[in-house]
C-alpha positions in Angstrom: -1.9 -7.7 17.7 -5.0 -7.5 19.0 -6.7 -10.8 21.0 -8.7 -11.8 18.2 -6.4 -11.7 15.6 -3.8 -14.0 17.9 -6.4 -16.5 18.3 -7.2 -16.7 14.8 -3.0 -17.1 14.2 -2.7 -19.6 16.8 -5.5 -22.0 15.4 -4.3 -21.7 12.0 -0.8 -22.0 12.6 -1.9 -25.4 14.7 -3.7 -26.6 11.8 -1.0 -26.4 9.1 2.2 -26.9 12.0 3.6 -24.3 11.0 7.7 -24.3 11.1 9.8 -21.4 11.0 13.6 -21.3 10.2 16.1 -18.6 10.3 13.9 -16.0 12.4 17.1 -14.6 13.8 17.6 -13.0 10.7 14.5 -11.2 10.6 14.9 -7.6 12.7 12.5 -7.2 15.4 12.5 -3.0 14.8 13.0 -0.7 12.1 12.5 -0.7 8.1 12.2 -4.3 7.2 11.5 -5.6 3.6 10.9 -9.5 3.2 10.9 -10.6 -0.4 9.7 -14.1 -0.9 8.7 -16.7 -3.6 5.2 -17.2 -4.1 3.5 -20.2 -4.3 -0.4 -19.7 -3.3 -2.8 -17.2 -2.4 -2.3 -18.5 1.3 1.6 -17.0 1.6 0.1 -13.6 2.3 -1.7 -15.4 5.6 1.4 -17.9 6.4 4.5 -15.4 6.1 3.0 -12.8 8.9 2.1 -15.6 11.3 6.0 -16.4 10.9 7.3 -13.0 11.9 7.2 -11.5 15.6 5.9 -8.1 14.3 3.2 -6.9 12.0 4.0 -6.9 8.0 2.5 -5.0 5.5 1.9 -6.5 2.0 1.4 -5.4 -1.6 -1.5 -7.5 -3.1 -3.5 -8.0 -5.9 -6.8 -6.6 -5.8 -8.2 -10.0 -6.4 -7.1 -11.2 -2.7 -9.5 -8.9 -1.3 -12.3 -10.3 -3.1 -11.7 -14.2 -2.4 -14.6 -16.4 -2.5 -15.0 -19.8 -1.0 -14.1 -20.5 3.0 -10.5 -19.8 2.7 -11.1 -16.9 0.1 -13.3 -15.1 2.2 -10.5 -15.6 5.1 -8.0 -14.3 3.1 -10.1 -11.1 2.1 -11.0 -10.6 5.6 -7.2 -10.8 7.0 -6.4 -8.4 3.7 -8.6 -5.9 4.4 -8.5 -5.6 8.4 -4.4 -5.3 7.9 -4.2 -2.0 6.0 -2.7 -4.1 3.2 -1.9 -2.3 -0.2 -4.2 -3.5 -3.1 -3.0 -3.4 -6.7 -4.7 -4.1 -9.9 -1.5 -5.9 -11.6 -3.2 -4.9 -15.1 -2.9 -1.4 -14.6 0.8 -0.4 -15.2 0.5 2.8 -13.8 -1.6 1.9 -10.7 1.1 -0.9 -10.1 3.9 1.7 -10.4 1.8 4.3 -8.2 1.3 1.7 -5.8 4.8 1.5 -4.7 5.0 5.0 -3.1 2.9 4.0 -0.2 5.1 0.9 0.3 7.8 3.0 0.4 6.0 4.9 3.3 5.9 1.7 5.6 9.3 1.5 5.1 10.4 4.8 5.7 8.1 4.9 8.8 10.2 2.1 10.2 7.7 -0.7 9.3 7.6 -4.0 8.0 6.8 -4.8 4.2 6.6 -8.0 2.6 6.7 -8.3 -1.4 6.6 -11.3 -4.2 9.2 -10.1 -6.5 7.8 -12.2 -9.4 4.2 -10.3 -9.3 2.4 -13.3 -9.6 2.2 -16.9 -8.2 4.3 -19.6 -9.8 2.3 -21.4 -12.2 4.7 -24.7 -11.9 6.4 -24.3 -9.1 9.4 -23.1 -10.1 11.2 -19.3 -9.4 10.4 -16.6 -12.0 12.5 -13.3 -13.2 11.9 -10.8 -10.2 10.2 -7.2 -10.7 12.5 -4.5 -10.0 10.0 -3.1 -7.8 11.7 -5.0 -5.1 14.9 -3.0 -5.9 13.5 0.7 -6.0 11.9 0.0 -2.6 15.0 -1.6 -1.0 17.6 1.5 -2.6 14.9 4.3 -1.7 14.6 3.2 1.5 17.8 1.8 2.7 15.5 -1.1 4.6 17.2 -4.8 5.0 16.1 -7.1 2.2 15.8 -10.7 4.2 14.8 -13.6 1.6 12.3 -15.6 2.1 11.1 -19.2 0.8 7.2 -20.6 1.3 7.1 -24.3 1.3 4.2 -26.2 1.4 1.5 -23.3 0.5 0.6 -24.7 -2.5 -0.6 -27.8 -1.1 -2.9 -26.2 1.3 -5.1 -24.6 -1.4 -4.0 -26.0 -4.7 -4.8 -24.0 -7.8 -8.3 -24.0 -8.9 -9.6 -25.1 -4.9 -11.7 -23.4 -3.0 -11.5 -25.5 0.3 -7.9 -25.7 2.2 -6.3 -29.2 2.7 -4.3 -30.1 5.7 -0.6 -29.9 4.6 2.9 -28.9 6.6 3.8 -25.2 5.8 7.2 -23.9 6.4 8.5 -20.4 6.3 12.5 -20.1 5.8 14.1 -16.7 6.6 17.6 -16.1 5.1 20.6 -13.8 5.6 19.8 -9.9 4.4 21.2 -9.6 1.2 23.9 -7.0 0.6 23.3 -4.8 -2.0 25.7 -2.3 -1.4 28.2 -3.8 -3.5 26.4 -3.7 -6.7 23.6 -1.1 -6.9 23.0 2.1 -4.6 21.1 4.3 -7.3 17.6 3.6 -7.3 17.1 5.8 -10.5 19.5 3.5 -12.5 17.6 0.9 -14.5 20.8 -1.1 -14.7 21.3 -1.1 -10.7 17.8 -1.9 -10.3 17.9 -5.2 -12.3 21.3 -6.1 -10.8 19.9 -5.9 -7.2 16.6 -7.6 -8.3 18.4 -10.5 -9.7 20.8 -10.6 -6.5 17.4 -10.8 -4.4 16.3 -13.3 -6.3 19.4 -15.5 -6.1 18.7 -15.5 -2.4 15.4 -16.6 -2.5 16.5 -19.7 -4.9 19.0 -20.8 -2.5 16.4 -20.9 0.2 14.2 -22.2 -1.9 15.8 -24.8 -3.8 13.1 -24.0 -7.2 14.2 -24.1 -10.4 15.2 -20.6 -11.7 13.1 -19.6 -15.0 14.9 -16.3 -16.4 11.3 -14.9 -17.7 8.5 -13.1 -16.0 6.0 -16.0 -15.0 3.0 -13.9 -16.7 5.3 -14.2 -20.1 
């Protein structure tokens, strides 16, 4: 991490009194897949601050064109870090974007994804999309569930000015997928693996689970 980024990280972490729990579950080297709930655009700012290694994200294209002070900061943050932009309205583009994500894991780096595919509209946890399982089963990377707390209060929906709020990031034990899924080409096994990952996230976050996609 360069000095400029480290300085920005420290300022933001102090501003939100960032609290990290379960860091011992995050491998310090080797491929790593972080699967998180998604409450706010600021999740992609605070999550990597809680990890002692570089984290690459798949992020919707809008995050790279943010407006307002925080939106511009997130845009700068995402653009500088080589994050993977995806147009979530283009299904073929979304599927194709998984390949560079897999490449991140295969070179032994950390990658983070929001299985819900979009921010929760009401604070509940929605059904996960199976791209997270495809990445996990293809790469063999450990899947560490993540729960974000407080980020939706930093930047409530419709706001462009950040507000003071405490942010907490909790990491859980890696999800054991081998007993339930091994074949990334099997839709049934991808679904079973995804559901197991979402269950692990829900146990950490305490969110009410909704068995449908957030955009439905």
